[in-house]
PyMOL Python script that loads the backbone (N, CA, C, O; Angstrom):
from pymol import cmd

cmd.read_pdbstr("""\
ATOM      1  N   MET A   1     -11.884 -51.982 -47.995  1.00  0.00           N
ATOM      2  CA  MET A   1     -11.801 -50.566 -47.670  1.00  0.00           C
ATOM      3  C   MET A   1     -12.402 -49.776 -48.827  1.00  0.00           C
ATOM      4  O   MET A   1     -12.065 -49.985 -49.993  1.00  0.00           O
ATOM      5  N   ASP A   2     -13.285 -48.878 -48.478  1.00  0.00           N
ATOM      6  CA  ASP A   2     -13.927 -48.096 -49.538  1.00  0.00           C
ATOM      7  C   ASP A   2     -12.927 -47.082 -50.120  1.00  0.00           C
ATOM      8  O   ASP A   2     -11.937 -46.745 -49.471  1.00  0.00           O
ATOM      9  N   PRO A   3     -13.185 -46.607 -51.322  1.00  0.00           N
ATOM     10  CA  PRO A   3     -12.235 -45.702 -51.992  1.00  0.00           C
ATOM     11  C   PRO A   3     -11.921 -44.436 -51.194  1.00  0.00           C
ATOM     12  O   PRO A   3     -10.781 -43.972 -51.197  1.00  0.00           O
ATOM     13  N   GLU A   4     -12.919 -43.878 -50.513  1.00  0.00           N
ATOM     14  CA  GLU A   4     -12.696 -42.663 -49.721  1.00  0.00           C
ATOM     15  C   GLU A   4     -11.765 -42.951 -48.540  1.00  0.00           C
ATOM     16  O   GLU A   4     -10.877 -42.153 -48.241  1.00  0.00           O
ATOM     17  N   ALA A   5     -11.964 -44.076 -47.879  1.00  0.00           N
ATOM     18  CA  ALA A   5     -11.107 -44.453 -46.752  1.00  0.00           C
ATOM     19  C   ALA A   5      -9.685 -44.740 -47.241  1.00  0.00           C
ATOM     20  O   ALA A   5      -8.714 -44.382 -46.575  1.00  0.00           O
ATOM     21  N   ALA A   6      -9.567 -45.382 -48.398  1.00  0.00           N
ATOM     22  CA  ALA A   6      -8.252 -45.671 -48.968  1.00  0.00           C
ATOM     23  C   ALA A   6      -7.518 -44.375 -49.309  1.00  0.00           C
ATOM     24  O   ALA A   6      -6.315 -44.260 -49.075  1.00  0.00           O
ATOM     25  N   ARG A   7      -8.247 -43.395 -49.863  1.00  0.00           N
ATOM     26  CA  ARG A   7      -7.632 -42.113 -50.199  1.00  0.00           C
ATOM     27  C   ARG A   7      -7.185 -41.396 -48.935  1.00  0.00           C
ATOM     28  O   ARG A   7      -6.102 -40.811 -48.897  1.00  0.00           O
ATOM     29  N   HIS A   8      -8.014 -41.440 -47.907  1.00  0.00           N
ATOM     30  CA  HIS A   8      -7.668 -40.800 -46.642  1.00  0.00           C
ATOM     31  C   HIS A   8      -6.419 -41.450 -46.033  1.00  0.00           C
ATOM     32  O   HIS A   8      -5.529 -40.752 -45.547  1.00  0.00           O
ATOM     33  N   ALA A   9      -6.356 -42.785 -46.061  1.00  0.00           N
ATOM     34  CA  ALA A   9      -5.197 -43.503 -45.527  1.00  0.00           C
ATOM     35  C   ALA A   9      -3.935 -43.143 -46.308  1.00  0.00           C
ATOM     36  O   ALA A   9      -2.875 -42.944 -45.715  1.00  0.00           O
ATOM     37  N   ARG A  10      -4.043 -43.059 -47.617  1.00  0.00           N
ATOM     38  CA  ARG A  10      -2.907 -42.703 -48.474  1.00  0.00           C
ATOM     39  C   ARG A  10      -2.444 -41.271 -48.186  1.00  0.00           C
ATOM     40  O   ARG A  10      -1.247 -41.003 -48.088  1.00  0.00           O
ATOM     41  N   ASP A  11      -3.413 -40.356 -48.051  1.00  0.00           N
ATOM     42  CA  ASP A  11      -3.071 -38.965 -47.732  1.00  0.00           C
ATOM     43  C   ASP A  11      -2.396 -38.858 -46.371  1.00  0.00           C
ATOM     44  O   ASP A  11      -1.446 -38.093 -46.201  1.00  0.00           O
ATOM     45  N   SER A  12      -2.887 -39.622 -45.410  1.00  0.00           N
ATOM     46  CA  SER A  12      -2.292 -39.609 -44.070  1.00  0.00           C
ATOM     47  C   SER A  12      -0.868 -40.137 -44.107  1.00  0.00           C
ATOM     48  O   SER A  12       0.025 -39.575 -43.474  1.00  0.00           O
ATOM     49  N   LEU A  13      -0.656 -41.220 -44.851  1.00  0.00           N
ATOM     50  CA  LEU A  13       0.694 -41.769 -44.962  1.00  0.00           C
ATOM     51  C   LEU A  13       1.620 -40.789 -45.667  1.00  0.00           C
ATOM     52  O   LEU A  13       2.784 -40.654 -45.288  1.00  0.00           O
ATOM     53  N   ASP A  14       1.115 -40.103 -46.692  1.00  0.00           N
ATOM     54  CA  ASP A  14       1.922 -39.079 -47.371  1.00  0.00           C
ATOM     55  C   ASP A  14       2.353 -37.987 -46.396  1.00  0.00           C
ATOM     56  O   ASP A  14       3.501 -37.543 -46.419  1.00  0.00           O
ATOM     57  N   LEU A  15       1.427 -37.560 -45.543  1.00  0.00           N
ATOM     58  CA  LEU A  15       1.731 -36.523 -44.562  1.00  0.00           C
ATOM     59  C   LEU A  15       2.766 -37.017 -43.550  1.00  0.00           C
ATOM     60  O   LEU A  15       3.716 -36.301 -43.233  1.00  0.00           O
ATOM     61  N   VAL A  16       2.588 -38.218 -43.051  1.00  0.00           N
ATOM     62  CA  VAL A  16       3.541 -38.786 -42.092  1.00  0.00           C
ATOM     63  C   VAL A  16       4.917 -38.948 -42.748  1.00  0.00           C
ATOM     64  O   VAL A  16       5.938 -38.674 -42.118  1.00  0.00           O
ATOM     65  N   PHE A  17       4.947 -39.384 -43.989  1.00  0.00           N
ATOM     66  CA  PHE A  17       6.223 -39.554 -44.693  1.00  0.00           C
ATOM     67  C   PHE A  17       6.913 -38.202 -44.884  1.00  0.00           C
ATOM     68  O   PHE A  17       8.130 -38.096 -44.733  1.00  0.00           O
ATOM     69  N   HIS A  18       6.141 -37.181 -45.213  1.00  0.00           N
ATOM     70  CA  HIS A  18       6.702 -35.835 -45.372  1.00  0.00           C
ATOM     71  C   HIS A  18       7.289 -35.350 -44.039  1.00  0.00           C
ATOM     72  O   HIS A  18       8.399 -34.819 -44.007  1.00  0.00           O
ATOM     73  N   MET A  19       6.555 -35.530 -42.957  1.00  0.00           N
ATOM     74  CA  MET A  19       7.066 -35.149 -41.637  1.00  0.00           C
ATOM     75  C   MET A  19       8.314 -35.943 -41.286  1.00  0.00           C
ATOM     76  O   MET A  19       9.262 -35.401 -40.717  1.00  0.00           O
ATOM     77  N   SER A  20       8.313 -37.215 -41.622  1.00  0.00           N
ATOM     78  CA  SER A  20       9.471 -38.071 -41.360  1.00  0.00           C
ATOM     79  C   SER A  20      10.706 -37.570 -42.098  1.00  0.00           C
ATOM     80  O   SER A  20      11.813 -37.582 -41.559  1.00  0.00           O
ATOM     81  N   ASN A  21      10.502 -37.128 -43.340  1.00  0.00           N
ATOM     82  CA  ASN A  21      11.625 -36.589 -44.113  1.00  0.00           C
ATOM     83  C   ASN A  21      12.129 -35.282 -43.526  1.00  0.00           C
ATOM     84  O   ASN A  21      13.337 -35.055 -43.471  1.00  0.00           O
ATOM     85  N   ILE A  22      11.217 -34.415 -43.085  1.00  0.00           N
ATOM     86  CA  ILE A  22      11.617 -33.148 -42.463  1.00  0.00           C
ATOM     87  C   ILE A  22      12.454 -33.417 -41.213  1.00  0.00           C
ATOM     88  O   ILE A  22      13.443 -32.731 -40.953  1.00  0.00           O
ATOM     89  N   LEU A  23      12.039 -34.432 -40.444  1.00  0.00           N
ATOM     90  CA  LEU A  23      12.749 -34.773 -39.208  1.00  0.00           C
ATOM     91  C   LEU A  23      13.964 -35.656 -39.468  1.00  0.00           C
ATOM     92  O   LEU A  23      14.690 -36.009 -38.539  1.00  0.00           O
ATOM     93  N   ASP A  24      14.183 -36.011 -40.733  1.00  0.00           N
ATOM     94  CA  ASP A  24      15.332 -36.829 -41.134  1.00  0.00           C
ATOM     95  C   ASP A  24      15.414 -38.149 -40.361  1.00  0.00           C
ATOM     96  O   ASP A  24      16.469 -38.519 -39.845  1.00  0.00           O
ATOM     97  N   THR A  25      14.278 -38.848 -40.295  1.00  0.00           N
ATOM     98  CA  THR A  25      14.239 -40.117 -39.567  1.00  0.00           C
ATOM     99  C   THR A  25      14.873 -41.268 -40.342  1.00  0.00           C
ATOM    100  O   THR A  25      15.333 -42.243 -39.748  1.00  0.00           O
ATOM    101  N   GLY A  26      14.897 -41.152 -41.672  1.00  0.00           N
ATOM    102  CA  GLY A  26      15.439 -42.233 -42.477  1.00  0.00           C
ATOM    103  C   GLY A  26      14.465 -43.393 -42.664  1.00  0.00           C
ATOM    104  O   GLY A  26      14.840 -44.437 -43.196  1.00  0.00           O
ATOM    105  N   LEU A  27      13.220 -43.216 -42.230  1.00  0.00           N
ATOM    106  CA  LEU A  27      12.234 -44.290 -42.370  1.00  0.00           C
ATOM    107  C   LEU A  27      11.542 -44.184 -43.723  1.00  0.00           C
ATOM    108  O   LEU A  27      11.158 -43.095 -44.151  1.00  0.00           O
ATOM    109  N   ASP A  28      11.386 -45.329 -44.394  1.00  0.00           N
ATOM    110  CA  ASP A  28      10.700 -45.322 -45.684  1.00  0.00           C
ATOM    111  C   ASP A  28       9.197 -45.473 -45.484  1.00  0.00           C
ATOM    112  O   ASP A  28       8.732 -45.717 -44.371  1.00  0.00           O
ATOM    113  N   ARG A  29       8.446 -45.326 -46.562  1.00  0.00           N
ATOM    114  CA  ARG A  29       6.981 -45.397 -46.484  1.00  0.00           C
ATOM    115  C   ARG A  29       6.498 -46.731 -45.929  1.00  0.00           C
ATOM    116  O   ARG A  29       5.569 -46.772 -45.122  1.00  0.00           O
ATOM    117  N   HIS A  30       7.114 -47.803 -46.353  1.00  0.00           N
ATOM    118  CA  HIS A  30       6.673 -49.126 -45.893  1.00  0.00           C
ATOM    119  C   HIS A  30       6.866 -49.261 -44.386  1.00  0.00           C
ATOM    120  O   HIS A  30       5.965 -49.713 -43.680  1.00  0.00           O
ATOM    121  N   THR A  31       8.034 -48.871 -43.896  1.00  0.00           N
ATOM    122  CA  THR A  31       8.313 -48.960 -42.460  1.00  0.00           C
ATOM    123  C   THR A  31       7.338 -48.090 -41.675  1.00  0.00           C
ATOM    124  O   THR A  31       6.809 -48.516 -40.649  1.00  0.00           O
ATOM    125  N   LEU A  32       7.102 -46.875 -42.157  1.00  0.00           N
ATOM    126  CA  LEU A  32       6.138 -46.000 -41.488  1.00  0.00           C
ATOM    127  C   LEU A  32       4.747 -46.619 -41.477  1.00  0.00           C
ATOM    128  O   LEU A  32       4.034 -46.541 -40.477  1.00  0.00           O
ATOM    129  N   SER A  33       4.364 -47.230 -42.586  1.00  0.00           N
ATOM    130  CA  SER A  33       3.061 -47.872 -42.677  1.00  0.00           C
ATOM    131  C   SER A  33       2.929 -48.994 -41.646  1.00  0.00           C
ATOM    132  O   SER A  33       1.892 -49.124 -40.995  1.00  0.00           O
ATOM    133  N   VAL A  34       3.972 -49.796 -41.500  1.00  0.00           N
ATOM    134  CA  VAL A  34       3.963 -50.887 -40.519  1.00  0.00           C
ATOM    135  C   VAL A  34       3.888 -50.315 -39.104  1.00  0.00           C
ATOM    136  O   VAL A  34       3.126 -50.812 -38.275  1.00  0.00           O
ATOM    137  N   LEU A  35       4.672 -49.278 -38.826  1.00  0.00           N
ATOM    138  CA  LEU A  35       4.656 -48.674 -37.491  1.00  0.00           C
ATOM    139  C   LEU A  35       3.288 -48.076 -37.163  1.00  0.00           C
ATOM    140  O   LEU A  35       2.805 -48.213 -36.040  1.00  0.00           O
ATOM    141  N   ILE A  36       2.668 -47.417 -38.133  1.00  0.00           N
ATOM    142  CA  ILE A  36       1.331 -46.859 -37.925  1.00  0.00           C
ATOM    143  C   ILE A  36       0.330 -47.982 -37.643  1.00  0.00           C
ATOM    144  O   ILE A  36      -0.495 -47.868 -36.737  1.00  0.00           O
ATOM    145  N   ALA A  37       0.405 -49.054 -38.413  1.00  0.00           N
ATOM    146  CA  ALA A  37      -0.514 -50.180 -38.207  1.00  0.00           C
ATOM    147  C   ALA A  37      -0.330 -50.778 -36.813  1.00  0.00           C
ATOM    148  O   ALA A  37      -1.310 -51.122 -36.153  1.00  0.00           O
ATOM    149  N   LEU A  38       0.913 -50.901 -36.365  1.00  0.00           N
ATOM    150  CA  LEU A  38       1.161 -51.438 -35.028  1.00  0.00           C
ATOM    151  C   LEU A  38       0.596 -50.512 -33.949  1.00  0.00           C
ATOM    152  O   LEU A  38       0.043 -50.979 -32.953  1.00  0.00           O
ATOM    153  N   CYS A  39       0.734 -49.214 -34.149  1.00  0.00           N
ATOM    154  CA  CYS A  39       0.147 -48.250 -33.206  1.00  0.00           C
ATOM    155  C   CYS A  39      -1.367 -48.386 -33.173  1.00  0.00           C
ATOM    156  O   CYS A  39      -1.979 -48.353 -32.105  1.00  0.00           O
ATOM    157  N   GLU A  40      -1.969 -48.539 -34.348  1.00  0.00           N
ATOM    158  CA  GLU A  40      -3.426 -48.696 -34.422  1.00  0.00           C
ATOM    159  C   GLU A  40      -3.895 -49.984 -33.758  1.00  0.00           C
ATOM    160  O   GLU A  40      -5.040 -50.081 -33.317  1.00  0.00           O
ATOM    161  N   MET A  41      -3.003 -50.977 -33.689  1.00  0.00           N
ATOM    162  CA  MET A  41      -3.331 -52.244 -33.026  1.00  0.00           C
ATOM    163  C   MET A  41      -3.127 -52.154 -31.517  1.00  0.00           C
ATOM    164  O   MET A  41      -3.432 -53.096 -30.786  1.00  0.00           O
ATOM    165  N   GLY A  42      -2.610 -51.014 -31.057  1.00  0.00           N
ATOM    166  CA  GLY A  42      -2.466 -50.825 -29.616  1.00  0.00           C
ATOM    167  C   GLY A  42      -1.048 -50.872 -29.090  1.00  0.00           C
ATOM    168  O   GLY A  42      -0.835 -50.725 -27.886  1.00  0.00           O
ATOM    169  N   PHE A  43      -0.078 -51.073 -29.957  1.00  0.00           N
ATOM    170  CA  PHE A  43       1.311 -51.082 -29.501  1.00  0.00           C
ATOM    171  C   PHE A  43       1.718 -49.674 -29.095  1.00  0.00           C
ATOM    172  O   PHE A  43       1.263 -48.691 -29.680  1.00  0.00           O
ATOM    173  N   SER A  44       2.566 -49.586 -28.102  1.00  0.00           N
ATOM    174  CA  SER A  44       3.027 -48.301 -27.590  1.00  0.00           C
ATOM    175  C   SER A  44       3.976 -47.639 -28.587  1.00  0.00           C
ATOM    176  O   SER A  44       4.954 -48.257 -29.006  1.00  0.00           O
ATOM    177  N   PRO A  45       3.700 -46.381 -28.976  1.00  0.00           N
ATOM    178  CA  PRO A  45       4.618 -45.673 -29.877  1.00  0.00           C
ATOM    179  C   PRO A  45       6.022 -45.540 -29.289  1.00  0.00           C
ATOM    180  O   PRO A  45       7.012 -45.614 -30.018  1.00  0.00           O
ATOM    181  N   GLU A  46       6.108 -45.344 -27.977  1.00  0.00           N
ATOM    182  CA  GLU A  46       7.405 -45.227 -27.317  1.00  0.00           C
ATOM    183  C   GLU A  46       8.184 -46.538 -27.414  1.00  0.00           C
ATOM    184  O   GLU A  46       9.391 -46.536 -27.658  1.00  0.00           O
ATOM    185  N   ALA A  47       7.485 -47.654 -27.222  1.00  0.00           N
ATOM    186  CA  ALA A  47       8.138 -48.962 -27.329  1.00  0.00           C
ATOM    187  C   ALA A  47       8.602 -49.220 -28.761  1.00  0.00           C
ATOM    188  O   ALA A  47       9.694 -49.746 -28.976  1.00  0.00           O
ATOM    189  N   LEU A  48       7.781 -48.856 -29.732  1.00  0.00           N
ATOM    190  CA  LEU A  48       8.164 -49.039 -31.138  1.00  0.00           C
ATOM    191  C   LEU A  48       9.374 -48.170 -31.477  1.00  0.00           C
ATOM    192  O   LEU A  48      10.282 -48.613 -32.182  1.00  0.00           O
ATOM    193  N   ALA A  49       9.387 -46.929 -30.974  1.00  0.00           N
ATOM    194  CA  ALA A  49      10.542 -46.053 -31.209  1.00  0.00           C
ATOM    195  C   ALA A  49      11.805 -46.662 -30.609  1.00  0.00           C
ATOM    196  O   ALA A  49      12.875 -46.600 -31.214  1.00  0.00           O
ATOM    197  N   ALA A  50      11.682 -47.247 -29.426  1.00  0.00           N
ATOM    198  CA  ALA A  50      12.840 -47.887 -28.787  1.00  0.00           C
ATOM    199  C   ALA A  50      13.336 -49.064 -29.619  1.00  0.00           C
ATOM    200  O   ALA A  50      14.543 -49.272 -29.741  1.00  0.00           O
ATOM    201  N   VAL A  51      12.416 -49.832 -30.190  1.00  0.00           N
ATOM    202  CA  VAL A  51      12.800 -50.975 -31.038  1.00  0.00           C
ATOM    203  C   VAL A  51      13.527 -50.481 -32.290  1.00  0.00           C
ATOM    204  O   VAL A  51      14.555 -51.041 -32.672  1.00  0.00           O
ATOM    205  N   VAL A  52      13.001 -49.444 -32.922  1.00  0.00           N
ATOM    206  CA  VAL A  52      13.650 -48.895 -34.124  1.00  0.00           C
ATOM    207  C   VAL A  52      15.052 -48.414 -33.784  1.00  0.00           C
ATOM    208  O   VAL A  52      15.995 -48.685 -34.528  1.00  0.00           O
ATOM    209  N   LYS A  53      15.204 -47.704 -32.671  1.00  0.00           N
ATOM    210  CA  LYS A  53      16.525 -47.210 -32.265  1.00  0.00           C
ATOM    211  C   LYS A  53      17.486 -48.369 -32.004  1.00  0.00           C
ATOM    212  O   LYS A  53      18.645 -48.327 -32.418  1.00  0.00           O
ATOM    213  N   GLU A  54      17.001 -49.402 -31.317  1.00  0.00           N
ATOM    214  CA  GLU A  54      17.855 -50.551 -31.014  1.00  0.00           C
ATOM    215  C   GLU A  54      18.270 -51.285 -32.292  1.00  0.00           C
ATOM    216  O   GLU A  54      19.425 -51.689 -32.430  1.00  0.00           O
ATOM    217  N   LEU A  55      17.335 -51.456 -33.218  1.00  0.00           N
ATOM    218  CA  LEU A  55      17.672 -52.123 -34.476  1.00  0.00           C
ATOM    219  C   LEU A  55      18.708 -51.316 -35.262  1.00  0.00           C
ATOM    220  O   LEU A  55      19.606 -51.889 -35.879  1.00  0.00           O
ATOM    221  N   ARG A  56      18.583 -50.004 -35.237  1.00  0.00           N
ATOM    222  CA  ARG A  56      19.565 -49.156 -35.919  1.00  0.00           C
ATOM    223  C   ARG A  56      20.926 -49.273 -35.258  1.00  0.00           C
ATOM    224  O   ARG A  56      21.954 -49.343 -35.932  1.00  0.00           O
ATOM    225  N   ARG A  57      20.923 -49.294 -33.910  1.00  0.00           N
ATOM    226  CA  ARG A  57      22.182 -49.410 -33.185  1.00  0.00           C
ATOM    227  C   ARG A  57      22.850 -50.745 -33.517  1.00  0.00           C
ATOM    228  O   ARG A  57      24.050 -50.785 -33.789  1.00  0.00           O
ATOM    229  N   GLU A  58      22.093 -51.821 -33.497  1.00  0.00           N
ATOM    230  CA  GLU A  58      22.646 -53.134 -33.812  1.00  0.00           C
ATOM    231  C   GLU A  58      23.159 -53.190 -35.248  1.00  0.00           C
ATOM    232  O   GLU A  58      24.210 -53.774 -35.511  1.00  0.00           O
ATOM    233  N   THR A  59      22.431 -52.592 -36.165  1.00  0.00           N
ATOM    234  CA  THR A  59      22.856 -52.558 -37.562  1.00  0.00           C
ATOM    235  C   THR A  59      24.152 -51.776 -37.701  1.00  0.00           C
ATOM    236  O   THR A  59      25.052 -52.172 -38.442  1.00  0.00           O
ATOM    237  N   SER A  60      24.241 -50.664 -36.983  1.00  0.00           N
ATOM    238  CA  SER A  60      25.441 -49.834 -37.021  1.00  0.00           C
ATOM    239  C   SER A  60      26.637 -50.584 -36.456  1.00  0.00           C
ATOM    240  O   SER A  60      27.727 -50.530 -37.027  1.00  0.00           O
ATOM    241  N   VAL A  61      26.449 -51.281 -35.341  1.00  0.00           N
ATOM    242  CA  VAL A  61      27.525 -52.055 -34.729  1.00  0.00           C
ATOM    243  C   VAL A  61      27.956 -53.181 -35.661  1.00  0.00           C
ATOM    244  O   VAL A  61      29.151 -53.430 -35.825  1.00  0.00           O
ATOM    245  N   SER A  62      26.993 -53.860 -36.270  1.00  0.00           N
ATOM    246  CA  SER A  62      27.303 -54.949 -37.199  1.00  0.00           C
ATOM    247  C   SER A  62      28.071 -54.437 -38.416  1.00  0.00           C
ATOM    248  O   SER A  62      29.019 -55.075 -38.874  1.00  0.00           O
ATOM    249  N   SER A  63      27.658 -53.288 -38.933  1.00  0.00           N
ATOM    250  CA  SER A  63      28.340 -52.704 -40.091  1.00  0.00           C
ATOM    251  C   SER A  63      29.762 -52.311 -39.734  1.00  0.00           C
ATOM    252  O   SER A  63      30.687 -52.540 -40.513  1.00  0.00           O
ATOM    253  N   SER A  64      29.940 -51.724 -38.567  1.00  0.00           N
ATOM    254  CA  SER A  64      31.272 -51.306 -38.137  1.00  0.00           C
ATOM    255  C   SER A  64      32.176 -52.512 -37.936  1.00  0.00           C
ATOM    256  O   SER A  64      33.347 -52.487 -38.314  1.00  0.00           O
ATOM    257  N   ALA A  65      31.634 -53.566 -37.342  1.00  0.00           N
ATOM    258  CA  ALA A  65      32.419 -54.776 -37.104  1.00  0.00           C
ATOM    259  C   ALA A  65      32.823 -55.422 -38.430  1.00  0.00           C
ATOM    260  O   ALA A  65      33.942 -55.915 -38.566  1.00  0.00           O
ATOM    261  N   ALA A  66      31.924 -55.419 -39.392  1.00  0.00           N
ATOM    262  CA  ALA A  66      32.220 -56.016 -40.702  1.00  0.00           C
ATOM    263  C   ALA A  66      33.302 -55.230 -41.430  1.00  0.00           C
ATOM    264  O   ALA A  66      34.120 -55.815 -42.140  1.00  0.00           O
ATOM    265  N   LYS A  67      33.314 -53.920 -41.262  1.00  0.00           N
ATOM    266  CA  LYS A  67      34.309 -53.090 -41.931  1.00  0.00           C
ATOM    267  C   LYS A  67      35.691 -53.231 -41.310  1.00  0.00           C
ATOM    268  O   LYS A  67      36.699 -53.139 -42.010  1.00  0.00           O
ATOM    269  N   THR A  68      35.744 -53.457 -39.991  1.00  0.00           N
ATOM    270  CA  THR A  68      37.035 -53.527 -39.301  1.00  0.00           C
ATOM    271  C   THR A  68      37.578 -54.940 -39.192  1.00  0.00           C
ATOM    272  O   THR A  68      38.752 -55.128 -38.871  1.00  0.00           O
ATOM    273  N   ALA A  69      36.740 -55.938 -39.454  1.00  0.00           N
ATOM    274  CA  ALA A  69      37.191 -57.330 -39.362  1.00  0.00           C
ATOM    275  C   ALA A  69      38.141 -57.647 -40.505  1.00  0.00           C
ATOM    276  O   ALA A  69      37.891 -57.267 -41.649  1.00  0.00           O
ATOM    277  N   PRO A  70      39.234 -58.343 -40.198  1.00  0.00           N
ATOM    278  CA  PRO A  70      40.153 -58.735 -41.275  1.00  0.00           C
ATOM    279  C   PRO A  70      39.482 -59.736 -42.207  1.00  0.00           C
ATOM    280  O   PRO A  70      38.737 -60.614 -41.773  1.00  0.00           O
ATOM    281  N   SER A  71      39.763 -59.585 -43.484  1.00  0.00           N
ATOM    282  CA  SER A  71      39.166 -60.509 -44.435  1.00  0.00           C
ATOM    283  C   SER A  71      39.966 -61.805 -44.480  1.00  0.00           C
ATOM    284  O   SER A  71      41.170 -61.833 -44.222  1.00  0.00           O
ATOM    285  N   ALA A  72      39.264 -62.861 -44.812  1.00  0.00           N
ATOM    286  CA  ALA A  72      39.892 -64.182 -44.881  1.00  0.00           C
ATOM    287  C   ALA A  72      40.850 -64.230 -46.065  1.00  0.00           C
ATOM    288  O   ALA A  72      40.588 -63.636 -47.111  1.00  0.00           O
ATOM    289  N   PRO A  73      41.967 -64.943 -45.892  1.00  0.00           N
ATOM    290  CA  PRO A  73      42.949 -65.041 -47.006  1.00  0.00           C
ATOM    291  C   PRO A  73      42.439 -65.831 -48.168  1.00  0.00           C
ATOM    292  O   PRO A  73      43.147 -65.994 -49.162  1.00  0.00           O
TER     293      PRO A  73
END
""", "prot")
cmd.dss("prot")
cmd.show_as("cartoon", "prot")
cmd.util.cbc("prot")
cmd.orient("prot")
């Protein structure tokens, strides 16, 4: 990737990350970068959003279960 293209990609990611923070998505730069790359490869943004939501839901359920489960003696 030439330096100009790399700078443009970095600027675009900075903008997306800033928008993500404004919308309080909780997504970090790396995750956003992966999601953008998947979109560029042709994956549906709606499908990716559904996957992110499902993973968050599963993580939340797992965390709640771990907190309420009795600890071993």
